[in-house]
C-alpha positions in Angstrom: 30.8 -31.9 -12.4 27.2 -32.5 -13.7 25.5 -29.9 -15.7 23.2 -29.0 -12.9 26.2 -28.3 -10.6 27.6 -25.9 -13.3 24.4 -24.3 -13.7 23.9 -23.9 -9.8 27.5 -22.4 -9.7 26.9 -20.0 -12.3 23.5 -18.9 -10.7 25.2 -18.8 -7.3 27.5 -16.1 -8.7 24.7 -14.2 -10.2 22.9 -14.0 -7.0 25.9 -13.0 -5.1 26.6 -10.3 -7.6 23.1 -9.0 -6.9 23.5 -9.2 -3.2 26.7 -7.2 -3.2 25.5 -4.2 -5.2 22.0 -4.3 -3.9 23.7 -3.8 -0.3 25.6 -0.8 -1.8 22.5 0.6 -3.2 20.3 0.0 -0.1 20.9 3.2 2.1 20.8 5.3 -1.0 17.1 4.4 -1.2 16.3 3.6 2.5 12.7 3.7 3.2 13.2 4.5 7.0 15.5 7.3 6.7 16.2 8.8 3.0 12.7 8.7 1.6 11.0 10.1 4.6 13.6 12.9 4.9 13.0 13.5 1.2 9.2 13.9 1.6 9.5 16.2 4.5 12.2 18.5 2.6 9.6 19.4 0.0 7.1 20.2 2.5 5.4 17.0 3.4 3.4 16.9 6.7 2.6 14.1 9.2 -0.4 12.8 7.2 1.7 12.7 3.8 4.4 11.0 5.6 1.8 8.4 7.3 0.4 7.5 3.7 3.9 7.2 2.2 5.2 5.0 5.1 2.0 2.8 4.7 2.6 2.4 1.1 6.3 1.4 1.5 5.8 -0.8 4.8 2.2 -2.5 4.6 1.1 -1.9 1.2 4.1 -3.5 -0.4 3.9 -6.6 1.7 0.1 -7.0 1.2 0.4 -6.7 -2.7 2.6 -9.8 -2.6 -0.5 -11.8 -2.2 -2.1 -10.5 -5.5 1.3 -10.8 -7.3 1.6 -14.3 -6.2 -1.6 -15.2 -7.7 -0.6 -13.6 -11.2 2.8 -15.3 -11.0 1.9 -18.6 -9.8 1.0 -20.2 -13.0 4.2 -18.9 -14.9 6.9 -21.5 -15.4 9.8 -19.2 -16.1 10.0 -15.9 -14.1 13.4 -14.5 -15.1 11.9 -11.9 -17.6 9.3 -10.8 -14.7 12.2 -10.4 -12.2 14.2 -8.3 -14.6 11.1 -6.1 -15.5 10.3 -5.5 -12.1 13.8 -4.4 -11.1 14.0 -2.1 -14.1 10.8 -0.5 -13.0 12.5 0.3 -9.7 15.4 1.7 -11.5 13.2 3.9 -13.6 11.3 5.0 -10.6 14.5 6.2 -8.9 15.7 7.9 -12.1 12.2 9.7 -12.1 13.0 10.7 -8.2 16.4 12.1 -9.4 15.0 14.0 -12.3 12.1 15.3 -10.2 14.5 16.8 -7.8 16.7 18.3 -10.2 14.0 20.4 -11.5 12.0 20.5 -8.2 12.7 24.3 -7.9 10.7 25.2 -11.0 7.8 22.9 -10.4 4.8 23.5 -8.3 5.2 22.0 -4.8 1.9 20.0 -5.0 2.9 18.5 -8.3 6.3 17.6 -6.7 4.6 15.8 -3.6 2.0 14.0 -6.1 4.8 12.8 -8.3 6.7 11.4 -5.4 3.7 9.4 -4.3 3.2 8.0 -7.6 7.1 7.0 -8.1 7.3 5.6 -4.5 4.2 3.6 -5.3 5.8 2.1 -8.4 9.1 1.5 -6.6 7.5 -0.4 -3.7 5.1 -2.4 -5.7 7.7 -3.4 -8.2 9.9 -4.6 -5.3 7.1 -6.8 -3.9 6.7 -8.2 -7.6 10.3 -8.8 -8.1 10.7 -10.5 -4.5 8.2 -13.4 -5.7 10.3 -14.2 -8.5 13.5 -13.9 -6.7 12.6 -16.5 -4.2 11.1 -18.9 -6.8 14.1 -18.7 -9.0 16.6 -18.9 -6.1 14.9 -22.0 -4.9 15.0 -23.8 -8.2 18.5 -22.8 -9.9 20.8 -23.3 -6.7 21.3 -26.6 -5.4 20.3 -27.5 -1.8 24.0 -28.2 -1.0 24.9 -24.6 -2.3 22.3 -22.8 -0.5 23.4 -22.7 3.0 26.9 -21.4 1.7 24.9 -18.8 -0.4 23.0 -17.4 2.5 26.1 -17.4 4.8 28.1 -15.5 2.1 25.4 -13.2 1.3 24.9 -12.2 5.0 28.8 -11.6 5.1 28.9 -9.5 1.8 25.5 -7.7 2.6 26.8 -6.5 5.9 30.0 -5.0 4.6 28.1 -3.4 1.6 25.6 -2.0 4.0 28.1 -0.3 6.1 30.0 1.3 2.9 26.5 2.4 1.5 25.8 4.2 4.7 28.8 6.3 4.7 28.6 6.7 1.1 24.9 8.1 1.2 25.8 10.1 4.2 28.8 11.8 2.2 26.6 12.6 -0.8 23.8 14.1 1.3 26.1 16.4 3.2 28.4 17.2 0.1 25.4 18.7 -1.9 22.9 21.3 -1.0 19.0 20.5 -1.3 17.6 19.5 -3.8 20.7 18.4 -5.7 21.7 16.2 -2.8 18.8 13.9 -3.2 19.0 14.1 -7.0 22.5 12.6 -6.6 21.6 10.4 -4.1 18.8 8.7 -6.3 21.3 8.6 -9.2 23.7 6.5 -7.2 20.5 4.3 -6.0 19.4 3.8 -9.4 22.9 3.0 -11.1 23.9 0.7 -8.3 20.4 -1.2 -8.5 21.1 -1.6 -12.3 24.5 -2.9 -11.8 23.0 -5.4 -9.3 20.4 -6.5 -11.9 23.3 -7.3 -14.1 23.8 -10.7 -12.6 20.2 -11.8 -13.3 20.8 -11.3 -17.0 23.1 -14.4 -16.7 20.8 -16.5 -14.7 20.3 -19.9 -16.1 16.6 -20.7 -15.5 16.1 -24.1 -17.3 13.9 -25.6 -14.7 10.2 -24.6 -14.8 8.4 -23.7 -11.7 5.6 -26.0 -10.6 2.2 -24.5 -12.0 -0.2 -23.8 -9.2 -2.7 -21.1 -9.7 -3.4 -19.5 -6.3 -7.2 -18.7 -5.8 -7.4 -15.7 -3.5 -10.8 -16.6 -2.6 -9.9 -20.0 -1.3 -6.9 -18.3 0.5 -9.0 -16.0 2.5 -11.4 -18.5 3.3 -8.7 -20.7 4.8 -7.5 -17.9 7.0 -10.0 -18.0 9.7 -10.0 -21.8 9.9 -6.2 -22.0 10.3 -6.2 -19.3 12.9 -8.9 -20.9 15.0 -7.1 -24.2 14.9 -3.5 -23.0 15.7 -3.5 -20.9 18.9 0.3 -20.0 18.0 -0.9 -18.6 14.7 -3.3 -16.4 16.4 -0.7 -15.1 19.1 1.8 -14.6 16.1 -0.7 -12.5 14.4 -1.1 -10.4 17.5 2.6 -9.9 17.9 3.3 -8.9 14.3 0.5 -6.3 14.6 1.4 -4.8 18.0 5.2 -5.0 18.2 5.6 -4.8 14.4 4.4 -1.2 14.5 8.0 -0.5 15.7 9.3 -1.2 12.4 7.5 1.8 10.8 8.2 4.2 13.6 11.5 5.7 12.1 9.9 8.0 9.7 8.1 9.7 12.6 11.1 9.9 14.7 12.5 12.0 11.6 9.5 14.1 11.6 9.8 14.7 15.5 13.4 15.8 14.9 12.2 18.4 12.1 9.5 19.6 14.2 11.4 19.9 17.3 13.5 22.6 15.5 16.8 21.5 17.2 17.7 19.0 14.8 18.2 19.7 11.0 17.2 17.1 8.3 20.8 17.7 7.3 21.7 15.3 10.0 19.9 12.3 8.1 23.4 11.2 7.1 24.3 10.3 10.4 21.0 8.7 11.1 21.6 6.3 8.3 25.0 5.4 9.7 23.7 4.9 13.1 20.6 2.9 11.8 23.0 0.6 9.6 25.5 0.2 12.7 22.6 -1.0 14.9 21.5 -3.5 12.4 25.0 -4.8 12.1 25.1 -5.1 16.0 22.0 -7.0 16.1 23.0 -9.5 13.4 26.5 -10.0 14.9 24.9 -10.6 18.4 22.4 -13.2 17.2 25.3 -14.9 15.1 27.3 -15.1 18.2 24.5 -16.4 20.2 23.2 -18.6 17.5 23.4 -22.0 19.5 21.9 -20.6 22.6 19.4 -17.9 22.1 15.7 -18.6 22.0 13.4 -16.5 19.6 10.7 -16.0 22.5 13.7 -14.3 24.6 14.7 -12.0 21.6 11.0 -11.0 21.4 11.0 -10.2 25.0 14.1 -8.1 24.4 12.4 -6.4 21.5 9.4 -5.5 23.7 11.4 -3.6 26.2 13.6 -2.0 23.6 10.8 -1.3 21.0 8.4 0.3 23.8 11.3 2.5 25.1 12.1 3.9 21.6 9.4 6.5 21.5 9.8 7.5 25.0 13.6 8.1 24.5 12.7 10.0 21.3 10.5 12.3 23.3 13.2 12.9 25.8 16.2 13.6 23.4 14.1 15.6 20.8 16.2 18.8 21.9 19.5 17.1 22.2 21.2 17.4 18.8 24.4 15.2 20.2 22.3 12.2 21.6 19.4 12.0 19.3 21.1 10.1 16.5 21.6 7.2 19.1 17.7 6.3 18.7 18.7 5.2 15.2 21.3 2.9 16.6 18.8 1.3 18.9 16.0 1.2 16.3 18.6 -0.7 13.9 19.2 -3.2 16.7 15.4 -3.6 17.0 14.4 -3.9 13.5 17.3 -6.5 12.7 16.6 -8.7 15.7 12.8 -8.6 15.5 12.8 -9.6 12.1 15.1 -12.6 12.7 13.0 -13.7 15.6 9.6 -13.4 13.7 11.0 -15.3 10.7 12.1 -17.9 13.0 8.9 -18.3 15.0 7.0 -18.5 11.7 9.0 -21.6 10.5 8.6 -23.2 14.0 4.8 -22.9 14.3 4.2 -24.2 10.9 5.4 -27.3 8.9 6.3 -28.3 5.4 2.6 -28.6 4.3 1.2 -25.3 5.7 4.4 -23.1 5.6 3.4 -21.2 2.4 -0.1 -20.7 3.5 1.2 -19.4 6.9 3.8 -17.0 5.3 0.6 -15.6 3.3 -1.4 -15.4 6.3 1.4 -13.3 8.1 1.4 -10.9 5.2 -2.4 -10.5 4.7 -2.9 -10.6 8.6 -0.5 -7.7 9.3 -3.3 -5.3 9.1 -2.3 -2.8 11.9 1.2 -2.3 10.6 -0.3 -1.7 7.2 -2.6 0.9 8.2 -0.7 2.3 11.5 1.4 5.0 9.6 -1.6 6.6 8.2 -3.4 6.6 11.6 -0.2 7.8 13.3 0.0 10.7 10.8 -3.7 11.8 11.3 -3.3 11.5 15.1 -0.1 13.4 15.3 -1.6 16.3 13.5 -4.4 16.7 16.0 -3.0 15.2 19.4 0.8 15.9 19.1 3.7 13.7 19.8 3.4 13.1 23.6 0.0 11.4 23.3 0.7 9.4 20.2 4.3 8.3 21.0 3.0 7.1 24.4 0.2 5.4 22.9 2.6 3.6 20.6 4.7 2.5 23.4 1.9 0.9 25.3 0.7 -1.0 22.4 4.1 -2.4 21.7 4.6 -3.3 25.4 1.1 -5.0 25.6 2.4 -7.6 23.0 4.2 -9.3 25.8 0.9 -11.0 26.8 0.9 -12.7 23.5 4.6 -13.6 23.4 4.4 -15.3 26.6 1.7 -17.5 25.3 3.6 -18.6 22.3 4.6 -22.4 22.4 7.7 -22.8 20.3 
């Protein structure tokens, strides 16, 4: 066995270790269920929820462009990866401490501190992701990567299910605010253990130094969009159908405001959402040889546009309401697979990195939608806003049909 193979095997184990414990931590810090419920539990309203969701969903994605520029000229990124993960751990410990003492702190201070800590948590995740992808690509050989992604998918699926039941148990076992304090302790501890694998990474190969010029990047965007109709249609789809990815926090708000479903049900929401994601993944794996990405997106259109209407219809039904999270889990998992696959198909080896950047930067509506939805909910109510969301998502069918892939 060559030295490169030995290093690759060592790094393979490090990344699998991280994947396993990250999956166990995932539902203790879930941005679709746990964190929105946490905010609402301390008195957050629709506008607060919109701002927080925008930070976690759109803001974190957009910041990757700026972080890419910062890291693109750095040859070795291991220390930056560890620093970013440790920042996430510290922010989770901060949330745990905040909730432990929250009864004796002014509610406005609690809310403000939550926003600050979630900002650190989300943006440090974006920062870590850039280093993660770069290190993975250069430290695990091509021959090992396929096995890595298959094993990671399998281990992560099991870990997420365990995590869902674990988070649900903790949230039910303790009363507020201790339940969130303990939940974030678990999240921080498991994330810290997950990072342990990266301390043993062997990063001996330097990254290619290529300083990103954001000015040049943004000047290329309109040219590429004009030349490639597929890219233009793709951007319309992620901006219209993609708003369904950030819908769940507002479904939780609907449950709270309806008065018939308590936030104590958040544990069952987590379980149903995770089961839905597992069903979506398994279905696509089973049909891997025959499904087409466009057909998956058409399925997403009908499922996604139906979700707000189903939520309105079931808002007073405590028994059936958690089923919305099962359907949402299916939607999110299949939508992400389809959009990632289409991005690869409409690009080539020369422009794929550019297109990935355009996808993040061009995802404007998904970034600001939560803030707009939060403001409109406060003035127009759920029926109008959820109905409008449903129409926007359904209208994306026009651009899906025009895709050529």
